[in-house]
C-alpha positions in Angstrom: 0.0 0.0 0.0 2.8 2.4 0.9 4.5 1.6 -2.5 1.4 2.6 -4.4 1.1 5.9 -2.4 4.7 6.8 -3.1 4.3 5.9 -6.7 1.2 8.1 -6.9 3.0 11.1 -5.3 6.0 10.7 -7.7 3.6 10.6 -10.7 1.7 13.6 -9.4 4.9 15.6 -8.9 6.2 14.6 -12.3 3.0 15.6 -14.0 3.0 18.9 -12.2 6.6 19.6 -13.2 5.9 18.7 -16.8 2.8 20.9 -16.9 4.8 23.9 -15.5 7.6 23.2 -18.1 5.0 23.2 -20.9 3.5 26.5 -19.7 7.0 28.1 -19.5 7.9 26.9 -23.0 4.7 28.2 -24.6 4.8 31.6 -22.9 5.8 34.4 -25.2 6.2 38.0 -24.1 3.4 40.3 -25.3 5.9 42.8 -26.7 9.6 42.7 -27.4 11.3 46.0 -27.3 13.4 46.9 -30.3 17.0 47.6 -29.4 20.0 49.2 -30.9 20.3 48.0 -34.5 16.6 47.5 -34.9 15.9 51.1 -33.8 18.6 52.4 -36.1 17.0 50.5 -39.1 13.6 51.8 -38.3 14.9 55.4 -37.9 16.7 55.1 -41.3 13.5 53.9 -43.0 11.3 56.6 -41.5 14.1 59.2 -42.1 13.8 58.4 -45.8 10.4 60.0 -45.7 10.7 62.9 -43.2 13.5 64.9 -41.5 14.0 63.4 -38.0 15.7 64.9 -35.0 19.3 63.9 -34.9 20.1 64.6 -31.3 18.0 61.9 -29.7 16.9 58.3 -30.1 13.1 57.8 -30.2 11.0 55.8 -27.9 9.3 53.1 -30.0 5.8 51.6 -29.5 3.8 49.2 -31.6 0.1 49.5 -32.1 -1.4 46.2 -30.9 -5.1 47.0 -30.9 -6.1 49.7 -33.4 -9.8 49.5 -32.3 -8.9 50.9 -28.9 -7.3 53.9 -30.5 -9.8 54.8 -33.2 -11.4 57.5 -31.1 -8.1 59.4 -31.1 -7.7 61.5 -34.2 -3.9 60.8 -34.4 -4.6 57.0 -34.7 -7.6 57.2 -37.0 -5.7 55.4 -39.8 -3.6 53.1 -37.6 -3.6 49.3 -37.9 -2.2 46.6 -35.7 1.6 46.4 -36.3 2.1 50.1 -37.0 5.0 51.7 -35.2 4.9 54.9 -33.2 8.1 56.9 -32.8 8.1 59.4 -29.9 10.8 62.1 -29.8 10.4 63.6 -26.3 13.0 66.4 -26.6 11.9 67.4 -30.1 8.2 67.0 -28.9 7.3 65.0 -32.0 5.2 61.8 -32.6 5.3 59.8 -35.8 2.9 57.0 -36.8 4.6 54.7 -39.3 3.4 51.7 -41.2 6.3 49.3 -41.9 4.3 47.1 -44.3 3.5 50.0 -46.6 6.7 51.9 -45.7 4.7 55.0 -45.2 4.5 57.7 -42.6 0.8 57.8 -41.7 0.7 60.8 -39.4 2.9 63.3 -37.5 2.0 65.5 -34.6 3.5 67.6 -31.9 3.9 65.7 -28.6 1.5 67.0 -26.0 2.6 66.0 -22.4 
């Protein structure tokens, strides 16, 4: 009887560890921040369309749910996957569509 109880505990612990391992393997971060080289490539692409501030690196954001932003005039033409470049010092915000390679909107940053 004790052997069966120990075997059941071992199987339960093994199943629990396997379940946690599977969850950990399937978890993907909701958003991966672009870094260094990726930001430089993005700035180069957008810089081919408009003159960008040279003395600062922008903060980058990605539109994930355009439906939530439709009530804001700046994001009226935004789609999921569009990129927002925010230049705080220059007080400039740019909405860019990387698929179309187009600047969709530009506006002054209001803080």
